[in-house]
Every structure is written in structure tokens, then in C-alpha cells.
PDB file of N, CA, C and O in Angstrom:
ATOM      1  N   MET A   1     -23.540 -49.067   3.267  1.00  0.00           N
ATOM      2  CA  MET A   1     -24.788 -49.476   2.672  1.00  0.00           C
ATOM      3  C   MET A   1     -25.319 -48.354   1.790  1.00  0.00           C
ATOM      4  O   MET A   1     -25.302 -47.188   2.185  1.00  0.00           O
ATOM      5  N   ALA A   2     -25.784 -48.700   0.615  1.00  0.00           N
ATOM      6  CA  ALA A   2     -26.310 -47.705  -0.311  1.00  0.00           C
ATOM      7  C   ALA A   2     -27.691 -47.247   0.147  1.00  0.00           C
ATOM      8  O   ALA A   2     -28.455 -48.016   0.731  1.00  0.00           O
ATOM      9  N   ALA A   3     -27.994 -45.989  -0.126  1.00  0.00           N
ATOM     10  CA  ALA A   3     -29.309 -45.453   0.218  1.00  0.00           C
ATOM     11  C   ALA A   3     -30.355 -46.002  -0.740  1.00  0.00           C
ATOM     12  O   ALA A   3     -30.062 -46.283  -1.902  1.00  0.00           O
ATOM     13  N   SER A   4     -31.560 -46.148  -0.250  1.00  0.00           N
ATOM     14  CA  SER A   4     -32.666 -46.610  -1.071  1.00  0.00           C
ATOM     15  C   SER A   4     -33.049 -45.540  -2.086  1.00  0.00           C
ATOM     16  O   SER A   4     -32.997 -44.347  -1.786  1.00  0.00           O
ATOM     17  N   TYR A   5     -33.426 -45.961  -3.264  1.00  0.00           N
ATOM     18  CA  TYR A   5     -33.937 -45.060  -4.292  1.00  0.00           C
ATOM     19  C   TYR A   5     -35.140 -44.279  -3.765  1.00  0.00           C
ATOM     20  O   TYR A   5     -35.393 -43.161  -4.215  1.00  0.00           O
ATOM     21  N   PHE A   6     -35.873 -44.844  -2.833  1.00  0.00           N
ATOM     22  CA  PHE A   6     -37.080 -44.224  -2.304  1.00  0.00           C
ATOM     23  C   PHE A   6     -36.817 -43.315  -1.096  1.00  0.00           C
ATOM     24  O   PHE A   6     -37.746 -42.692  -0.582  1.00  0.00           O
ATOM     25  N   ASP A   7     -35.571 -43.234  -0.643  1.00  0.00           N
ATOM     26  CA  ASP A   7     -35.210 -42.377   0.487  1.00  0.00           C
ATOM     27  C   ASP A   7     -35.135 -40.932   0.008  1.00  0.00           C
ATOM     28  O   ASP A   7     -34.268 -40.580  -0.791  1.00  0.00           O
ATOM     29  N   ARG A   8     -36.037 -40.109   0.493  1.00  0.00           N
ATOM     30  CA  ARG A   8     -36.093 -38.708   0.061  1.00  0.00           C
ATOM     31  C   ARG A   8     -35.413 -37.760   1.063  1.00  0.00           C
ATOM     32  O   ARG A   8     -35.602 -36.545   0.997  1.00  0.00           O
ATOM     33  N   THR A   9     -34.632 -38.314   1.977  1.00  0.00           N
ATOM     34  CA  THR A   9     -33.892 -37.494   2.936  1.00  0.00           C
ATOM     35  C   THR A   9     -32.845 -36.674   2.185  1.00  0.00           C
ATOM     36  O   THR A   9     -32.083 -37.238   1.400  1.00  0.00           O
ATOM     37  N   PRO A  10     -32.786 -35.353   2.407  1.00  0.00           N
ATOM     38  CA  PRO A  10     -31.793 -34.541   1.691  1.00  0.00           C
ATOM     39  C   PRO A  10     -30.357 -34.975   2.002  1.00  0.00           C
ATOM     40  O   PRO A  10     -30.034 -35.363   3.125  1.00  0.00           O
ATOM     41  N   TYR A  11     -29.511 -34.897   0.979  1.00  0.00           N
ATOM     42  CA  TYR A  11     -28.072 -35.125   1.136  1.00  0.00           C
ATOM     43  C   TYR A  11     -27.448 -33.750   1.331  1.00  0.00           C
ATOM     44  O   TYR A  11     -27.648 -32.858   0.506  1.00  0.00           O
ATOM     45  N   VAL A  12     -26.695 -33.567   2.410  1.00  0.00           N
ATOM     46  CA  VAL A  12     -26.141 -32.249   2.744  1.00  0.00           C
ATOM     47  C   VAL A  12     -24.640 -32.360   2.993  1.00  0.00           C
ATOM     48  O   VAL A  12     -24.187 -33.216   3.753  1.00  0.00           O
ATOM     49  N   GLU A  13     -23.870 -31.478   2.340  1.00  0.00           N
ATOM     50  CA  GLU A  13     -22.441 -31.337   2.640  1.00  0.00           C
ATOM     51  C   GLU A  13     -22.274 -30.016   3.380  1.00  0.00           C
ATOM     52  O   GLU A  13     -22.855 -29.000   2.998  1.00  0.00           O
ATOM     53  N   GLN A  14     -21.465 -30.043   4.454  1.00  0.00           N
ATOM     54  CA  GLN A  14     -21.280 -28.858   5.283  1.00  0.00           C
ATOM     55  C   GLN A  14     -19.825 -28.436   5.307  1.00  0.00           C
ATOM     56  O   GLN A  14     -18.920 -29.251   5.129  1.00  0.00           O
ATOM     57  N   ASP A  15     -19.612 -27.127   5.533  1.00  0.00           N
ATOM     58  CA  ASP A  15     -18.249 -26.634   5.703  1.00  0.00           C
ATOM     59  C   ASP A  15     -17.826 -26.840   7.158  1.00  0.00           C
ATOM     60  O   ASP A  15     -18.585 -27.398   7.951  1.00  0.00           O
ATOM     61  N   ALA A  16     -16.638 -26.399   7.506  1.00  0.00           N
ATOM     62  CA  ALA A  16     -16.094 -26.616   8.853  1.00  0.00           C
ATOM     63  C   ALA A  16     -16.957 -25.975   9.942  1.00  0.00           C
ATOM     64  O   ALA A  16     -16.958 -26.435  11.083  1.00  0.00           O
ATOM     65  N   ALA A  17     -17.695 -24.907   9.591  1.00  0.00           N
ATOM     66  CA  ALA A  17     -18.544 -24.222  10.568  1.00  0.00           C
ATOM     67  C   ALA A  17     -19.935 -24.851  10.661  1.00  0.00           C
ATOM     68  O   ALA A  17     -20.776 -24.386  11.430  1.00  0.00           O
ATOM     69  N   GLY A  18     -20.179 -25.904   9.881  1.00  0.00           N
ATOM     70  CA  GLY A  18     -21.468 -26.576   9.927  1.00  0.00           C
ATOM     71  C   GLY A  18     -22.524 -25.986   9.015  1.00  0.00           C
ATOM     72  O   GLY A  18     -23.691 -26.372   9.085  1.00  0.00           O
ATOM     73  N   ARG A  19     -22.123 -25.039   8.144  1.00  0.00           N
ATOM     74  CA  ARG A  19     -23.073 -24.445   7.197  1.00  0.00           C
ATOM     75  C   ARG A  19     -23.213 -25.335   5.967  1.00  0.00           C
ATOM     76  O   ARG A  19     -22.229 -25.879   5.467  1.00  0.00           O
ATOM     77  N   ALA A  20     -24.422 -25.473   5.493  1.00  0.00           N
ATOM     78  CA  ALA A  20     -24.656 -26.268   4.282  1.00  0.00           C
ATOM     79  C   ALA A  20     -24.015 -25.561   3.089  1.00  0.00           C
ATOM     80  O   ALA A  20     -24.279 -24.386   2.833  1.00  0.00           O
ATOM     81  N   VAL A  21     -23.180 -26.285   2.373  1.00  0.00           N
ATOM     82  CA  VAL A  21     -22.545 -25.725   1.175  1.00  0.00           C
ATOM     83  C   VAL A  21     -23.040 -26.420  -0.087  1.00  0.00           C
ATOM     84  O   VAL A  21     -22.841 -25.918  -1.193  1.00  0.00           O
ATOM     85  N   TYR A  22     -23.685 -27.575   0.075  1.00  0.00           N
ATOM     86  CA  TYR A  22     -24.257 -28.294  -1.060  1.00  0.00           C
ATOM     87  C   TYR A  22     -25.394 -29.164  -0.534  1.00  0.00           C
ATOM     88  O   TYR A  22     -25.252 -29.854   0.475  1.00  0.00           O
ATOM     89  N   VAL A  23     -26.531 -29.118  -1.239  1.00  0.00           N
ATOM     90  CA  VAL A  23     -27.686 -29.915  -0.827  1.00  0.00           C
ATOM     91  C   VAL A  23     -28.330 -30.527  -2.071  1.00  0.00           C
ATOM     92  O   VAL A  23     -28.538 -29.846  -3.074  1.00  0.00           O
ATOM     93  N   GLU A  24     -28.641 -31.812  -1.990  1.00  0.00           N
ATOM     94  CA  GLU A  24     -29.409 -32.499  -3.040  1.00  0.00           C
ATOM     95  C   GLU A  24     -30.711 -32.973  -2.423  1.00  0.00           C
ATOM     96  O   GLU A  24     -30.727 -33.511  -1.316  1.00  0.00           O
ATOM     97  N   HIS A  25     -31.801 -32.769  -3.145  1.00  0.00           N
ATOM     98  CA  HIS A  25     -33.104 -33.259  -2.708  1.00  0.00           C
ATOM     99  C   HIS A  25     -33.541 -34.322  -3.693  1.00  0.00           C
ATOM    100  O   HIS A  25     -34.105 -34.008  -4.741  1.00  0.00           O
ATOM    101  N   HIS A  26     -33.285 -35.580  -3.364  1.00  0.00           N
ATOM    102  CA  HIS A  26     -33.640 -36.679  -4.254  1.00  0.00           C
ATOM    103  C   HIS A  26     -35.138 -36.867  -4.318  1.00  0.00           C
ATOM    104  O   HIS A  26     -35.832 -36.828  -3.303  1.00  0.00           O
ATOM    105  N   ARG A  27     -35.623 -37.070  -5.528  1.00  0.00           N
ATOM    106  CA  ARG A  27     -37.003 -37.452  -5.761  1.00  0.00           C
ATOM    107  C   ARG A  27     -36.993 -38.563  -6.803  1.00  0.00           C
ATOM    108  O   ARG A  27     -36.080 -38.637  -7.626  1.00  0.00           O
ATOM    109  N   THR A  28     -37.996 -39.420  -6.771  1.00  0.00           N
ATOM    110  CA  THR A  28     -38.092 -40.483  -7.764  1.00  0.00           C
ATOM    111  C   THR A  28     -38.570 -39.883  -9.089  1.00  0.00           C
ATOM    112  O   THR A  28     -39.069 -38.758  -9.124  1.00  0.00           O
ATOM    113  N   LEU A  29     -38.413 -40.635 -10.169  1.00  0.00           N
ATOM    114  CA  LEU A  29     -38.931 -40.160 -11.452  1.00  0.00           C
ATOM    115  C   LEU A  29     -40.439 -39.957 -11.369  1.00  0.00           C
ATOM    116  O   LEU A  29     -40.968 -39.003 -11.940  1.00  0.00           O
ATOM    117  N   GLY A  30     -41.132 -40.839 -10.667  1.00  0.00           N
ATOM    118  CA  GLY A  30     -42.574 -40.677 -10.480  1.00  0.00           C
ATOM    119  C   GLY A  30     -42.918 -39.377  -9.778  1.00  0.00           C
ATOM    120  O   GLY A  30     -43.881 -38.706 -10.150  1.00  0.00           O
ATOM    121  N   ASP A  31     -42.129 -39.007  -8.750  1.00  0.00           N
ATOM    122  CA  ASP A  31     -42.333 -37.728  -8.058  1.00  0.00           C
ATOM    123  C   ASP A  31     -42.216 -36.575  -9.043  1.00  0.00           C
ATOM    124  O   ASP A  31     -43.048 -35.667  -9.054  1.00  0.00           O
ATOM    125  N   ARG A  32     -41.183 -36.618  -9.866  1.00  0.00           N
ATOM    126  CA  ARG A  32     -40.937 -35.522 -10.819  1.00  0.00           C
ATOM    127  C   ARG A  32     -42.014 -35.438 -11.896  1.00  0.00           C
ATOM    128  O   ARG A  32     -42.429 -34.345 -12.280  1.00  0.00           O
ATOM    129  N   VAL A  33     -42.463 -36.591 -12.381  1.00  0.00           N
ATOM    130  CA  VAL A  33     -43.541 -36.587 -13.386  1.00  0.00           C
ATOM    131  C   VAL A  33     -44.804 -35.973 -12.782  1.00  0.00           C
ATOM    132  O   VAL A  33     -45.480 -35.180 -13.438  1.00  0.00           O
ATOM    133  N   ARG A  34     -45.123 -36.328 -11.552  1.00  0.00           N
ATOM    134  CA  ARG A  34     -46.289 -35.735 -10.891  1.00  0.00           C
ATOM    135  C   ARG A  34     -46.111 -34.233 -10.713  1.00  0.00           C
ATOM    136  O   ARG A  34     -47.081 -33.487 -10.848  1.00  0.00           O
ATOM    137  N   ASP A  35     -44.896 -33.766 -10.414  1.00  0.00           N
ATOM    138  CA  ASP A  35     -44.623 -32.320 -10.318  1.00  0.00           C
ATOM    139  C   ASP A  35     -44.913 -31.628 -11.645  1.00  0.00           C
ATOM    140  O   ASP A  35     -45.549 -30.575 -11.679  1.00  0.00           O
ATOM    141  N   VAL A  36     -44.442 -32.228 -12.737  1.00  0.00           N
ATOM    142  CA  VAL A  36     -44.628 -31.659 -14.077  1.00  0.00           C
ATOM    143  C   VAL A  36     -46.120 -31.552 -14.400  1.00  0.00           C
ATOM    144  O   VAL A  36     -46.598 -30.499 -14.820  1.00  0.00           O
ATOM    145  N   VAL A  37     -46.847 -32.650 -14.200  1.00  0.00           N
ATOM    146  CA  VAL A  37     -48.274 -32.690 -14.540  1.00  0.00           C
ATOM    147  C   VAL A  37     -49.075 -31.736 -13.656  1.00  0.00           C
ATOM    148  O   VAL A  37     -49.957 -31.030 -14.145  1.00  0.00           O
ATOM    149  N   SER A  38     -48.773 -31.712 -12.363  1.00  0.00           N
ATOM    150  CA  SER A  38     -49.526 -30.823 -11.461  1.00  0.00           C
ATOM    151  C   SER A  38     -49.218 -29.352 -11.744  1.00  0.00           C
ATOM    152  O   SER A  38     -49.987 -28.472 -11.356  1.00  0.00           O
ATOM    153  N   GLY A  39     -48.104 -29.083 -12.413  1.00  0.00           N
ATOM    154  CA  GLY A  39     -47.759 -27.713 -12.798  1.00  0.00           C
ATOM    155  C   GLY A  39     -48.387 -27.285 -14.120  1.00  0.00           C
ATOM    156  O   GLY A  39     -48.125 -26.186 -14.608  1.00  0.00           O
ATOM    157  N   GLY A  40     -49.218 -28.155 -14.702  1.00  0.00           N
ATOM    158  CA  GLY A  40     -49.909 -27.794 -15.929  1.00  0.00           C
ATOM    159  C   GLY A  40     -49.131 -28.099 -17.191  1.00  0.00           C
ATOM    160  O   GLY A  40     -49.444 -27.566 -18.256  1.00  0.00           O
ATOM    161  N   PHE A  41     -48.123 -28.947 -17.089  1.00  0.00           N
ATOM    162  CA  PHE A  41     -47.318 -29.303 -18.255  1.00  0.00           C
ATOM    163  C   PHE A  41     -47.659 -30.703 -18.737  1.00  0.00           C
ATOM    164  O   PHE A  41     -48.196 -31.520 -17.989  1.00  0.00           O
ATOM    165  N   ARG A  42     -47.341 -30.966 -19.994  1.00  0.00           N
ATOM    166  CA  ARG A  42     -47.464 -32.299 -20.576  1.00  0.00           C
ATOM    167  C   ARG A  42     -46.057 -32.787 -20.865  1.00  0.00           C
ATOM    168  O   ARG A  42     -45.282 -32.101 -21.532  1.00  0.00           O
ATOM    169  N   LEU A  43     -45.727 -33.956 -20.371  1.00  0.00           N
ATOM    170  CA  LEU A  43     -44.401 -34.530 -20.589  1.00  0.00           C
ATOM    171  C   LEU A  43     -44.310 -35.052 -22.018  1.00  0.00           C
ATOM    172  O   LEU A  43     -45.093 -35.913 -22.419  1.00  0.00           O
ATOM    173  N   VAL A  44     -43.349 -34.526 -22.788  1.00  0.00           N
ATOM    174  CA  VAL A  44     -43.155 -34.918 -24.180  1.00  0.00           C
ATOM    175  C   VAL A  44     -42.058 -35.972 -24.290  1.00  0.00           C
ATOM    176  O   VAL A  44     -42.152 -36.900 -25.093  1.00  0.00           O
ATOM    177  N   ASP A  45     -41.020 -35.818 -23.476  1.00  0.00           N
ATOM    178  CA  ASP A  45     -39.895 -36.755 -23.521  1.00  0.00           C
ATOM    179  C   ASP A  45     -39.156 -36.702 -22.195  1.00  0.00           C
ATOM    180  O   ASP A  45     -39.212 -35.705 -21.474  1.00  0.00           O
ATOM    181  N   LEU A  46     -38.472 -37.773 -21.889  1.00  0.00           N
ATOM    182  CA  LEU A  46     -37.621 -37.851 -20.707  1.00  0.00           C
ATOM    183  C   LEU A  46     -36.279 -38.389 -21.172  1.00  0.00           C
ATOM    184  O   LEU A  46     -36.180 -39.527 -21.632  1.00  0.00           O
ATOM    185  N   VAL A  47     -35.244 -37.561 -21.050  1.00  0.00           N
ATOM    186  CA  VAL A  47     -33.909 -37.910 -21.535  1.00  0.00           C
ATOM    187  C   VAL A  47     -33.012 -38.154 -20.324  1.00  0.00           C
ATOM    188  O   VAL A  47     -32.944 -37.325 -19.416  1.00  0.00           O
ATOM    189  N   GLU A  48     -32.327 -39.297 -20.319  1.00  0.00           N
ATOM    190  CA  GLU A  48     -31.391 -39.642 -19.248  1.00  0.00           C
ATOM    191  C   GLU A  48     -30.017 -39.850 -19.881  1.00  0.00           C
ATOM    192  O   GLU A  48     -29.686 -40.963 -20.291  1.00  0.00           O
ATOM    193  N   PRO A  49     -29.218 -38.789 -19.963  1.00  0.00           N
ATOM    194  CA  PRO A  49     -27.921 -38.901 -20.642  1.00  0.00           C
ATOM    195  C   PRO A  49     -26.978 -39.898 -19.972  1.00  0.00           C
ATOM    196  O   PRO A  49     -26.921 -40.003 -18.747  1.00  0.00           O
ATOM    197  N   GLU A  50     -26.251 -40.615 -20.801  1.00  0.00           N
ATOM    198  CA  GLU A  50     -25.231 -41.533 -20.277  1.00  0.00           C
ATOM    199  C   GLU A  50     -23.987 -40.738 -19.884  1.00  0.00           C
ATOM    200  O   GLU A  50     -23.707 -39.675 -20.437  1.00  0.00           O
ATOM    201  N   TRP A  51     -23.252 -41.277 -18.921  1.00  0.00           N
ATOM    202  CA  TRP A  51     -21.983 -40.671 -18.496  1.00  0.00           C
ATOM    203  C   TRP A  51     -21.018 -40.742 -19.679  1.00  0.00           C
ATOM    204  O   TRP A  51     -20.812 -41.822 -20.231  1.00  0.00           O
ATOM    205  N   PRO A  52     -20.424 -39.620 -20.080  1.00  0.00           N
ATOM    206  CA  PRO A  52     -19.494 -39.648 -21.216  1.00  0.00           C
ATOM    207  C   PRO A  52     -18.226 -40.447 -20.883  1.00  0.00           C
ATOM    208  O   PRO A  52     -17.634 -40.265 -19.819  1.00  0.00           O
ATOM    209  N   ARG A  53     -17.823 -41.318 -21.785  1.00  0.00           N
ATOM    210  CA  ARG A  53     -16.624 -42.149 -21.561  1.00  0.00           C
ATOM    211  C   ARG A  53     -15.371 -41.304 -21.317  1.00  0.00           C
ATOM    212  O   ARG A  53     -14.480 -41.710 -20.571  1.00  0.00           O
ATOM    213  N   TRP A  54     -15.308 -40.125 -21.949  1.00  0.00           N
ATOM    214  CA  TRP A  54     -14.120 -39.279 -21.824  1.00  0.00           C
ATOM    215  C   TRP A  54     -14.041 -38.596 -20.459  1.00  0.00           C
ATOM    216  O   TRP A  54     -12.978 -38.100 -20.085  1.00  0.00           O
ATOM    217  N   ASN A  55     -15.146 -38.560 -19.709  1.00  0.00           N
ATOM    218  CA  ASN A  55     -15.160 -37.851 -18.432  1.00  0.00           C
ATOM    219  C   ASN A  55     -14.663 -38.770 -17.318  1.00  0.00           C
ATOM    220  O   ASN A  55     -15.380 -39.673 -16.888  1.00  0.00           O
ATOM    221  N   THR A  56     -13.456 -38.541 -16.860  1.00  0.00           N
ATOM    222  CA  THR A  56     -12.872 -39.341 -15.781  1.00  0.00           C
ATOM    223  C   THR A  56     -12.914 -38.618 -14.435  1.00  0.00           C
ATOM    224  O   THR A  56     -12.413 -39.127 -13.432  1.00  0.00           O
ATOM    225  N   GLN A  57     -13.513 -37.436 -14.423  1.00  0.00           N
ATOM    226  CA  GLN A  57     -13.575 -36.625 -13.210  1.00  0.00           C
ATOM    227  C   GLN A  57     -14.519 -37.235 -12.182  1.00  0.00           C
ATOM    228  O   GLN A  57     -15.540 -37.826 -12.533  1.00  0.00           O
ATOM    229  N   GLU A  58     -14.163 -37.084 -10.904  1.00  0.00           N
ATOM    230  CA  GLU A  58     -15.034 -37.476  -9.807  1.00  0.00           C
ATOM    231  C   GLU A  58     -15.511 -36.223  -9.114  1.00  0.00           C
ATOM    232  O   GLU A  58     -14.738 -35.288  -8.906  1.00  0.00           O
ATOM    233  N   TRP A  59     -16.786 -36.201  -8.754  1.00  0.00           N
ATOM    234  CA  TRP A  59     -17.366 -35.038  -8.088  1.00  0.00           C
ATOM    235  C   TRP A  59     -18.364 -35.533  -7.064  1.00  0.00           C
ATOM    236  O   TRP A  59     -19.378 -36.135  -7.418  1.00  0.00           O
ATOM    237  N   GLY A  60     -18.085 -35.285  -5.807  1.00  0.00           N
ATOM    238  CA  GLY A  60     -18.962 -35.784  -4.757  1.00  0.00           C
ATOM    239  C   GLY A  60     -19.098 -37.289  -4.885  1.00  0.00           C
ATOM    240  O   GLY A  60     -18.095 -38.002  -4.923  1.00  0.00           O
ATOM    241  N   GLY A  61     -20.317 -37.775  -4.951  1.00  0.00           N
ATOM    242  CA  GLY A  61     -20.570 -39.194  -5.118  1.00  0.00           C
ATOM    243  C   GLY A  61     -20.596 -39.645  -6.564  1.00  0.00           C
ATOM    244  O   GLY A  61     -20.820 -40.822  -6.847  1.00  0.00           O
ATOM    245  N   TRP A  62     -20.365 -38.710  -7.487  1.00  0.00           N
ATOM    246  CA  TRP A  62     -20.438 -39.049  -8.911  1.00  0.00           C
ATOM    247  C   TRP A  62     -19.066 -39.342  -9.474  1.00  0.00           C
ATOM    248  O   TRP A  62     -18.102 -38.625  -9.207  1.00  0.00           O
ATOM    249  N   SER A  63     -18.990 -40.398 -10.253  1.00  0.00           N
ATOM    250  CA  SER A  63     -17.743 -40.835 -10.865  1.00  0.00           C
ATOM    251  C   SER A  63     -18.094 -41.670 -12.085  1.00  0.00           C
ATOM    252  O   SER A  63     -19.259 -42.021 -12.276  1.00  0.00           O
ATOM    253  N   PRO A  64     -17.108 -41.996 -12.915  1.00  0.00           N
ATOM    254  CA  PRO A  64     -17.382 -42.876 -14.051  1.00  0.00           C
ATOM    255  C   PRO A  64     -18.002 -44.207 -13.615  1.00  0.00           C
ATOM    256  O   PRO A  64     -18.856 -44.748 -14.317  1.00  0.00           O
ATOM    257  N   LEU A  65     -17.579 -44.739 -12.459  1.00  0.00           N
ATOM    258  CA  LEU A  65     -18.124 -46.007 -11.986  1.00  0.00           C
ATOM    259  C   LEU A  65     -19.628 -45.892 -11.714  1.00  0.00           C
ATOM    260  O   LEU A  65     -20.414 -46.718 -12.179  1.00  0.00           O
ATOM    261  N   ARG A  66     -20.013 -44.875 -10.968  1.00  0.00           N
ATOM    262  CA  ARG A  66     -21.434 -44.687 -10.665  1.00  0.00           C
ATOM    263  C   ARG A  66     -22.207 -44.303 -11.922  1.00  0.00           C
ATOM    264  O   ARG A  66     -23.350 -44.719 -12.111  1.00  0.00           O
ATOM    265  N   GLY A  67     -21.572 -43.508 -12.778  1.00  0.00           N
ATOM    266  CA  GLY A  67     -22.214 -43.071 -14.013  1.00  0.00           C
ATOM    267  C   GLY A  67     -22.517 -44.210 -14.970  1.00  0.00           C
ATOM    268  O   GLY A  67     -23.402 -44.087 -15.816  1.00  0.00           O
ATOM    269  N   GLN A  68     -21.799 -45.311 -14.849  1.00  0.00           N
ATOM    270  CA  GLN A  68     -22.089 -46.487 -15.677  1.00  0.00           C
ATOM    271  C   GLN A  68     -23.319 -47.229 -15.174  1.00  0.00           C
ATOM    272  O   GLN A  68     -23.926 -47.998 -15.919  1.00  0.00           O
ATOM    273  N   LEU A  69     -23.692 -47.006 -13.912  1.00  0.00           N
ATOM    274  CA  LEU A  69     -24.793 -47.743 -13.305  1.00  0.00           C
ATOM    275  C   LEU A  69     -26.135 -47.025 -13.418  1.00  0.00           C
ATOM    276  O   LEU A  69     -27.158 -47.646 -13.707  1.00  0.00           O
ATOM    277  N   ILE A  70     -26.122 -45.709 -13.185  1.00  0.00           N
ATOM    278  CA  ILE A  70     -27.371 -44.940 -13.211  1.00  0.00           C
ATOM    279  C   ILE A  70     -27.097 -43.558 -13.803  1.00  0.00           C
ATOM    280  O   ILE A  70     -25.983 -43.044 -13.701  1.00  0.00           O
ATOM    281  N   PRO A  71     -28.115 -42.959 -14.419  1.00  0.00           N
ATOM    282  CA  PRO A  71     -27.919 -41.606 -14.937  1.00  0.00           C
ATOM    283  C   PRO A  71     -27.877 -40.601 -13.794  1.00  0.00           C
ATOM    284  O   PRO A  71     -28.577 -40.758 -12.794  1.00  0.00           O
ATOM    285  N   GLY A  72     -27.068 -39.587 -13.946  1.00  0.00           N
ATOM    286  CA  GLY A  72     -26.959 -38.536 -12.936  1.00  0.00           C
ATOM    287  C   GLY A  72     -27.853 -37.357 -13.231  1.00  0.00           C
ATOM    288  O   GLY A  72     -27.973 -36.444 -12.415  1.00  0.00           O
ATOM    289  N   THR A  73     -28.486 -37.366 -14.397  1.00  0.00           N
ATOM    290  CA  THR A  73     -29.317 -36.251 -14.822  1.00  0.00           C
ATOM    291  C   THR A  73     -30.555 -36.778 -15.517  1.00  0.00           C
ATOM    292  O   THR A  73     -30.504 -37.786 -16.223  1.00  0.00           O
ATOM    293  N   ALA A  74     -31.651 -36.098 -15.316  1.00  0.00           N
ATOM    294  CA  ALA A  74     -32.876 -36.365 -16.069  1.00  0.00           C
ATOM    295  C   ALA A  74     -33.333 -35.041 -16.662  1.00  0.00           C
ATOM    296  O   ALA A  74     -33.443 -34.036 -15.959  1.00  0.00           O
ATOM    297  N   ILE A  75     -33.593 -35.052 -17.944  1.00  0.00           N
ATOM    298  CA  ILE A  75     -34.065 -33.858 -18.638  1.00  0.00           C
ATOM    299  C   ILE A  75     -35.516 -34.089 -19.021  1.00  0.00           C
ATOM    300  O   ILE A  75     -35.830 -34.997 -19.790  1.00  0.00           O
ATOM    301  N   PHE A  76     -36.393 -33.263 -18.481  1.00  0.00           N
ATOM    302  CA  PHE A  76     -37.821 -33.380 -18.745  1.00  0.00           C
ATOM    303  C   PHE A  76     -38.189 -32.385 -19.836  1.00  0.00           C
ATOM    304  O   PHE A  76     -38.114 -31.174 -19.630  1.00  0.00           O
ATOM    305  N   VAL A  77     -38.587 -32.894 -20.993  1.00  0.00           N
ATOM    306  CA  VAL A  77     -38.999 -32.057 -22.106  1.00  0.00           C
ATOM    307  C   VAL A  77     -40.513 -31.941 -22.014  1.00  0.00           C
ATOM    308  O   VAL A  77     -41.221 -32.945 -22.098  1.00  0.00           O
ATOM    309  N   CYS A  78     -41.013 -30.720 -21.841  1.00  0.00           N
ATOM    310  CA  CYS A  78     -42.434 -30.520 -21.565  1.00  0.00           C
ATOM    311  C   CYS A  78     -43.025 -29.436 -22.458  1.00  0.00           C
ATOM    312  O   CYS A  78     -42.321 -28.594 -23.016  1.00  0.00           O
ATOM    313  N   GLU A  79     -44.336 -29.497 -22.567  1.00  0.00           N
ATOM    314  CA  GLU A  79     -45.117 -28.440 -23.213  1.00  0.00           C
ATOM    315  C   GLU A  79     -46.191 -27.993 -22.239  1.00  0.00           C
ATOM    316  O   GLU A  79     -46.684 -28.784 -21.435  1.00  0.00           O
ATOM    317  N   ARG A  80     -46.546 -26.729 -22.316  1.00  0.00           N
ATOM    318  CA  ARG A  80     -47.593 -26.185 -21.454  1.00  0.00           C
ATOM    319  C   ARG A  80     -48.944 -26.539 -22.053  1.00  0.00           C
ATOM    320  O   ARG A  80     -49.186 -26.282 -23.232  1.00  0.00           O
ATOM    321  N   ASP A  81     -49.826 -27.128 -21.252  1.00  0.00           N
ATOM    322  CA  ASP A  81     -51.169 -27.459 -21.731  1.00  0.00           C
ATOM    323  C   ASP A  81     -52.026 -26.203 -21.845  1.00  0.00           C
ATOM    324  O   ASP A  81     -53.191 -26.283 -22.233  1.00  0.00           O
TER     325      ASP A  81
END
């Protein structure tokens, strides 16, 4: 079952000894916009790059298949108020 977009539980990958080696902290776009504004910035643009067709590499949960469905990156272009 896929995780909900609203599930903010961290995703953690561990090594054989149980140490965290990779952690993602998912937040919604609304969460991030509120972070930007509360930090004294003005959001100028929000860029969500598409997965490049030439990239066939898989990394963790990311692959061309998933990249066709949702963006893996959000770029917040901001100015300081």
C-alpha cells in the first residue's frame, strides 16, 4: 500500500547495525510554503522538474516509473522581504 501524501512519518534506511544511513522527512507543499513565509521570504516561483527521459537509473524508491507520476524535487525560488 502506498503511503499517504499527508503522512509525515520519516522514511529511514538503516545499515546492518541498525544505524540510519538515509532519512527523508516528507512535508506537503503547503508545509514548505508556510516554512518559507514564516522565515521572512516571499515565494517568487515553485519549479517541479520532470524526470528526464534519458535517466533510467533507479535510486531507492525513485525510478523512471515513479518520476512519470510525481516530481521528486521542488525548487522554491524566494526573495527576502
